[in-house]
N, C-alpha and C positions, 0 to 999 in steps of 0.2 A: 504494500500500500504506500502511496506517495505521501510525503510529509504534509502537503497542502490539504490532503483529504481530512486530516485531523482538525482542520478549522471548523468543520461541521460538528456541533456539540454532540449529536446522537452518534455519529461515527466514532468520535473520540471515546465516549463512554462505552460503547459496545466493544471497542478495541481494548480498552482497559479491562473490561469484564472478562474478555477472552484471554487475558494475560499477555497482551502485546507490549513488550518492553519498549519498543520504539514509540508507542503512544504515551507510555509513562515518561520517557525522556522528553517528548514533545511538551507534555504538561508541565514538567519541571522547568524547561527552558522558557516556556511562555509565561509562567506565573510566579516563578521563584522571586524575582526582584520585586514585583508588585506586592506580593504577599509579605515580604520582609519589610517593605516600607509601611504597609498597613499595620503589621504586628508591632513595629517600632513606635508607631504613633500611639499605640495602646500602652505599651509597657515601658517606653522611653529607655530602652537598653538594646543596642544593636546585636549584642551577642545572644541575649536571651530571645530576642525576636527571631534570629536565625534558627535557634534551637526549636522554637515553637513551630516554625514553618517546616523544619525537617521532620518533626514528629507528625505533623499533619500529612506530609507526603508519604511517610512510611505507613501510617495507619490507613491512608487511602488505598495504597497498593495491597496491603494485607487484607483489607475488607472490600476489595474491588467488586466482588460478586454482589454486593449490596447496592451498588450504584444503580440509579434509575435513569433511563434515557429521556424521560419526560422532565427531568430536572436540569437546570443549568449547572454545568461543572464549575463555572466561575463563582456562582452564588454558593455552591456547596463548599468550595475551598475557603472562601472568605468567612463563611459561617463557622467552619471547622477551626480556622485560626482564632476567631473570637472565642469559641468555646474552650480552646486550649489555653488561651490567655486567662479566662475566668477560672479555670482549674488551677493554674499556677498562682493566680492572685489569692485564691482561697487558701492554698497551702502556705503561701508566704505569710498571710495574715495569721494563720494558726501558729506558724513557727515564731513569728514576731511576738504574739501573745504569750507563748510558752517562755521565751527568753526574757521577756519583761517580768513575768512572774518570778522567774528564778533570780533575777537581779534584785527584786524587791525582797525576796526571802533572804538572800545573802545579806543585804543591808540591815535588815531587821535582826538577823542573827548576830552580826558583828557588834551591833549596838547593845544588844540585850544579854549576850552570853560572855563568859570569861574565855581567856585565851586557851586554857587547858581543854575545855569542852570543845572549843573551836577546832583545835588540833585533832581531837578524836574524830570529829565529824569529817574533817578533811581526809583522814586516813581511810575511813569507810567509803567516802565518795571515790577516792583514787582507786581503791580496790574494785569497786563496782564498775568503774570505767574500764579497767583492765579485763574484766569478765565479759565485756560486750562482744558480740560476734565479730570476727576478724575484720571484715569489710566495713562494718558499722563503726567499729572502734577507729579504724584507719581514717575514715572520713571525718569522724567527730573530732579526733585529735588535730588533724590538719586544719579544721575550722576553728576550734576553740583554744588550741594551744599555739599552733603556728600562725593563726590569724589570717589564713588564706581566704579569699572570697570563694563563693560557690563556683563562679566561672573558672577561677584558677585551679580549684580542686578538680573540676570536671576535665579540664585540659590536661592536668597532671596525671590523672588516672585513666584518661581516655574513656570517660563515660559522659552521659548527658547531665545537664544541670538538674533535671528532674530527679535523676537517680541520687545525686548528692543531697538534694533537699529531703528526699524520702529517707535516706540513711540517717541524717541528722535528727529528723523527727522521730524515727524509730529509736535512736539512742536516748533521746529525752524520755520517751515513753517507757523504755526498759529501766532507766535509772529511777524514774518516779515510782514504778512498781516495786523494784527491789529495795529501795530506801524506805518506803512506807512499811515494808515488812520488818525492818530492823528497828524502826523508831518512829514514834508519833511526831517527834520534833526532828525533821529532816531538812537537809540543805542541798539544793541543786547548785553545785559549783560550776560556774562558767569559766572556761579557759581564757576568755577575753580579759579577765582581771588577774591573770596569773602573775604578771610582773609586780602588781601591788602586793600580792600575798607571798611572793617568793616561791611559787610552786615550781617543782622540777619533776616531770614525769619521764 
């Protein structure tokens, strides 16, 4: 099939549904830049915008059998980018809320407790962090100890930003559960303040 044939919406969708890789390449070539510009207008981060578009293309190919010829592929792609943006925004908001709560808990603990008790809590927290699943611990330490951004971690580990965010959220969830079992008064220690506390993991 000639490349210009893919200009027809129905032909492009039918070709994608049948697993035509040339149709998939055409779709990427034709929409990648425009979708990245659109995603960046939503999230204001060019790297995350590219990651969003990449996820949309991968998901479109994996679920190509669900595409419908009576729907505009352009509208479908733009809507998919928007939905991906909303998913990432919600996850980021959840992560932000968790980190804010941990900072508040730390400040309250430092003000109200003595140094001996504080050291004991630190020991417990450090132990629980070391018990995190390997990949989860690696991402968490790179973020909270080394201070790398999610984008930097994703590039360093050759994974998506979405994967990095998921691992950090998972780490917080595991720590919350394990620390609650040990004590009603627990502390979620963030590595972002490691310099002030002289932490060395």
